[in-house]
MARBA-3410 file (N, C-alpha, C, O; in Angstrom, 1 decimal):
90
94.8,132.1,93.8,95.8,132.8,94.7,96.7,131.6,95.2,96.4,130.4,95.3 ~ 97.9,132.3,95.6,99.1,131.5,96.0,98.8,131.4,97.5,98.1,132.2,98.2 ~ 99.8,130.0,98.0,99.8,130.3,99.3,100.2,130.9,100.4,99.9,130.6,101.5 ~ 100.7,131.5,100.2,100.8,132.9,101.4,99.8,133.4,101.2,99.2,133.4,102.2 ~ 99.2,134.0,100.2,98.0,134.4,100.2,96.4,133.9,101.0,95.5,134.7,101.3
96.3,132.4,101.1,95.5,131.7,101.2,95.7,131.4,102.6,94.9,131.0,103.4 ~ 96.6,131.5,102.8,97.3,131.6,104.7,97.1,132.6,105.1,96.8,132.7,106.3 ~ 97.2,133.5,104.6,96.7,135.5,105.4,94.9,135.3,105.4,94.4,135.6,106.5 ~ 94.1,135.0,104.5,92.9,134.7,104.3,92.9,134.1,105.4,92.9,134.7,106.5 ~ 93.0,132.9,105.4,92.3,131.8,106.4,92.8,132.3,107.9,92.0,132.1,108.8
93.9,132.8,108.2,94.4,133.8,109.8,93.2,135.0,109.7,92.5,135.1,110.7 ~ 93.0,135.6,108.9,91.6,136.9,109.0,90.8,136.5,109.3,90.4,136.7,110.4 ~ 90.0,135.5,108.6,88.8,134.2,109.3,88.6,133.9,109.9,87.6,134.3,110.5 ~ 89.7,132.7,110.5,90.1,132.5,111.8,89.4,133.5,112.8,88.4,133.3,113.5 ~ 90.5,134.8,112.8,90.2,135.8,113.5,88.8,136.2,113.9,88.3,136.4,115.0
88.4,136.3,113.0,86.8,137.2,112.5,85.6,136.3,113.4,84.8,136.7,114.3 ~ 85.8,135.1,113.1,85.0,133.9,113.3,85.3,133.7,114.8,84.3,133.6,115.5 ~ 86.3,133.7,115.4,87.0,133.5,117.0,85.6,134.8,117.7,84.6,134.6,118.3 ~ 86.3,135.9,117.4,85.3,136.9,117.6,83.8,136.9,117.7,83.1,137.3,118.6 ~ 83.3,136.4,116.5,81.7,135.8,116.2,81.7,134.9,117.7,81.1,135.4,118.7
82.3,134.0,117.8,82.4,132.8,118.5,82.2,133.1,120.2,81.4,132.8,121.1 ~ 83.7,133.7,120.1,83.4,134.5,121.6,82.5,135.5,121.9,82.8,136.1,122.9 ~ 81.4,136.0,121.2,81.0,136.5,121.5,79.1,135.9,122.3,78.1,136.3,122.8 ~ 79.7,135.1,121.9,78.1,133.9,122.0,78.2,134.0,123.9,77.2,134.0,124.6 ~ 79.8,133.9,124.5,80.1,133.7,125.9,79.4,132.6,126.2,78.7,132.8,127.2
79.2,131.4,125.6,78.8,129.7,125.6,79.9,129.6,127.1,79.6,128.6,127.7 ~ 81.0,130.3,127.7,81.8,130.0,129.1,82.2,131.2,129.8,83.4,131.3,130.1 ~ 81.2,132.4,130.1,81.6,133.4,130.5,83.0,133.6,131.1,83.2,133.0,132.1 ~ 83.9,134.3,130.7,84.7,134.6,131.2,86.1,133.9,130.9,87.2,134.1,131.5 ~ 85.7,133.0,129.6,87.3,131.8,129.4,87.8,132.7,128.3,87.2,133.6,127.6
89.2,131.9,128.3,90.2,133.0,127.3,89.6,132.8,125.7,88.8,132.0,125.2 ~ 90.1,133.6,125.2,90.0,133.9,123.9,90.0,132.9,122.9,89.1,132.8,122.1 ~ 91.1,131.9,123.0,91.1,130.9,122.2,90.6,129.4,123.0,91.1,128.3,122.9 ~ 89.5,129.7,123.7,89.0,128.5,123.9,88.0,127.4,123.3,87.6,126.3,123.7 ~ 87.7,128.3,122.1,86.8,127.4,121.5,87.9,127.7,119.9,87.3,127.9,118.9
89.1,127.6,120.0,89.8,127.2,119.0,89.5,126.1,117.8,89.3,126.2,116.6 ~ 89.7,124.9,118.8,89.4,123.9,117.9,87.8,124.1,117.1,87.8,124.1,115.8 ~ 87.0,124.1,117.6,85.7,124.6,117.5,85.5,125.6,115.7,84.6,125.6,114.9 ~ 86.8,126.5,115.8,86.8,127.4,115.3,87.5,126.9,113.8,87.1,127.2,112.6 ~ 88.7,125.8,114.1,88.7,125.2,112.8,88.0,124.5,112.5,88.2,124.2,111.3
87.0,123.8,113.1,86.7,122.7,112.1,84.9,123.7,111.8,84.5,123.2,110.7 ~ 84.3,124.5,112.1,83.9,125.6,111.5,84.3,126.1,110.1,83.6,126.0,109.1 ~ 85.6,126.7,110.2,86.0,127.2,109.2,86.6,126.3,108.2,87.2,126.7,107.2 ~ 86.5,124.8,108.6,87.0,123.7,107.6,85.5,123.3,106.7,85.4,123.2,105.4 ~ 84.7,123.2,107.4,83.3,123.2,106.9,82.8,124.3,105.9,82.0,124.1,104.9
83.3,126.0,106.3,82.5,126.7,105.3,83.7,126.6,103.8,83.4,126.7,102.7 ~ 85.1,126.4,104.5,85.5,126.6,103.0,85.5,124.6,101.9,86.3,124.1,101.1 ~ 84.5,124.3,102.5,84.1,123.1,101.6,82.6,123.1,101.2,82.0,122.3,100.5 ~ 82.3,124.1,101.8,80.8,124.2,101.2,79.9,124.3,101.8,78.9,125.1,101.5 ~ 80.1,123.2,102.9,79.0,123.1,104.2,77.6,124.4,104.1,77.6,125.6,103.8
76.9,123.7,104.3,75.5,124.9,104.3,75.6,125.0,105.6,76.5,124.6,106.3 ~ 73.8,125.8,106.1,73.5,126.4,107.6,73.9,125.3,108.1,75.0,125.1,108.5 ~ 72.7,124.1,107.9,72.1,122.8,108.3,73.6,122.4,109.0,73.9,122.7,110.2 ~ 74.3,121.9,108.2,75.7,121.2,108.7,76.1,121.9,109.3,75.8,121.2,110.3 ~ 76.8,123.1,109.9,77.3,123.8,110.0,76.7,123.9,111.6,77.5,124.1,112.5
75.0,123.8,111.8,74.2,124.3,113.0,74.5,122.4,113.6,74.5,122.1,114.8 ~ 74.7,121.8,112.9,75.2,120.2,113.7,75.9,119.9,114.0,76.0,119.1,114.9 ~ 77.1,120.5,113.0,78.6,121.0,113.5,78.4,121.2,115.0,78.6,120.3,115.8 ~ 78.0,122.5,115.5,78.0,123.5,116.4,77.3,122.6,117.6,77.5,122.7,118.8 ~ 76.4,121.9,117.1,75.6,121.3,118.1,76.0,120.0,119.0,75.7,119.5,120.1
76.8,119.7,117.6,77.7,118.7,118.1,78.9,118.0,118.9,79.0,116.9,119.4 ~ 79.7,119.4,118.8,80.7,119.8,119.2,80.5,120.4,120.7,80.9,119.8,121.7 ~ 79.6,121.8,120.6,79.6,122.4,122.2,78.7,121.1,123.4,78.9,121.1,124.6 ~ 77.9,120.5,122.9,77.0,119.6,123.8,78.3,118.0,124.2,78.2,117.3,125.2 ~ 79.6,117.9,122.8,79.3,116.3,123.0,81.4,116.9,123.8,81.9,116.3,124.7
81.8,117.8,123.4,83.4,118.2,123.2,83.3,118.9,124.6,83.6,118.4,125.7 ~ 83.0,120.0,124.3,82.7,121.0,125.6,81.5,120.6,126.9,81.5,121.1,128.0 ~ 80.7,119.7,126.4,79.9,119.0,127.6,79.0,120.4,128.3,79.1,120.8,129.5 ~ 78.3,120.9,127.4,77.6,122.0,127.5,76.4,121.9,127.3,76.2,121.2,126.2 ~ 75.3,122.3,127.8,73.8,122.0,127.8,73.6,123.2,127.4,73.9,124.2,127.9
72.7,123.0,125.8,72.3,124.5,124.6,71.3,123.3,124.0,71.3,122.1,123.9 ~ 70.6,124.3,123.5,69.1,123.7,122.9,69.4,124.0,121.6,70.0,125.0,121.3 ~ 69.0,123.0,120.7,68.8,123.5,119.3,69.4,124.1,118.2,70.3,123.9,117.4 ~ 67.9,125.0,118.6,67.2,126.1,118.0,68.5,127.3,118.4,68.7,128.3,117.6 ~ 69.3,127.3,119.6,70.3,128.2,119.6,71.1,127.9,118.5,71.0,128.8,117.7
72.0,126.9,118.2,72.9,126.6,117.6,72.1,126.6,116.4,72.9,126.1,115.5 ~ 71.1,126.9,115.8,70.4,127.1,114.4,70.7,128.4,114.2,71.1,128.8,113.1 ~ 70.4,129.2,115.3,70.4,130.8,115.1,72.3,131.0,115.2,72.8,131.7,114.3 ~ 73.1,130.4,116.1,74.5,130.6,115.8,74.9,130.6,114.3,75.5,131.4,113.7 ~ 74.2,129.3,114.0,75.1,129.1,112.7,74.4,129.9,111.3,75.0,130.1,110.3
72.9,130.4,111.7,72.8,131.6,111.0,73.6,133.1,110.6,73.6,133.7,109.5 ~ 74.2,133.2,111.6,74.9,134.1,112.1,76.3,133.9,111.7,77.0,134.9,111.5 ~ 76.8,132.6,111.5,77.9,132.4,111.0,77.4,132.3,109.0,78.1,132.4,108.0 ~ 76.5,132.0,109.0,76.3,131.9,107.5,76.2,133.4,106.7,76.7,133.9,105.7 ~ 75.6,133.7,107.5,75.7,135.5,107.0,76.6,136.3,106.9,76.5,137.4,106.2
77.6,136.0,107.6,79.0,136.5,107.8,79.5,136.3,106.6,79.7,137.1,105.7 ~ 79.9,134.4,106.6,80.5,134.2,105.3,80.1,134.6,104.1,80.9,135.1,103.4 ~ 79.3,134.4,103.8,78.2,134.8,102.7,78.7,136.0,102.1,79.0,136.1,100.9 ~ 78.9,137.3,103.1,79.5,138.9,103.2,80.6,138.9,102.9,80.9,140.1,102.7 ~ 81.8,137.9,102.5,83.1,137.7,102.4,83.1,138.4,101.1,84.1,138.5,100.4
END
């Protein structure tokens, strides 16, 4: 796969993951790009082969520390499973 194909694939995956993250409505009414930093971080981990547990840890850390939201660890585990299911279907 050449560089242009990789860029195109990444953009498509970014948009798909953005839809998933936005569907959680972590901050109701927030702009669609509110969680783009989280999206980039998660995609980076997925491309490196991180498993669901690692994705869950990243989600929890980012949502609590970076965004300052109150969320249960179990919820981020559910989110990570949703992301892993999507990623594994690609």
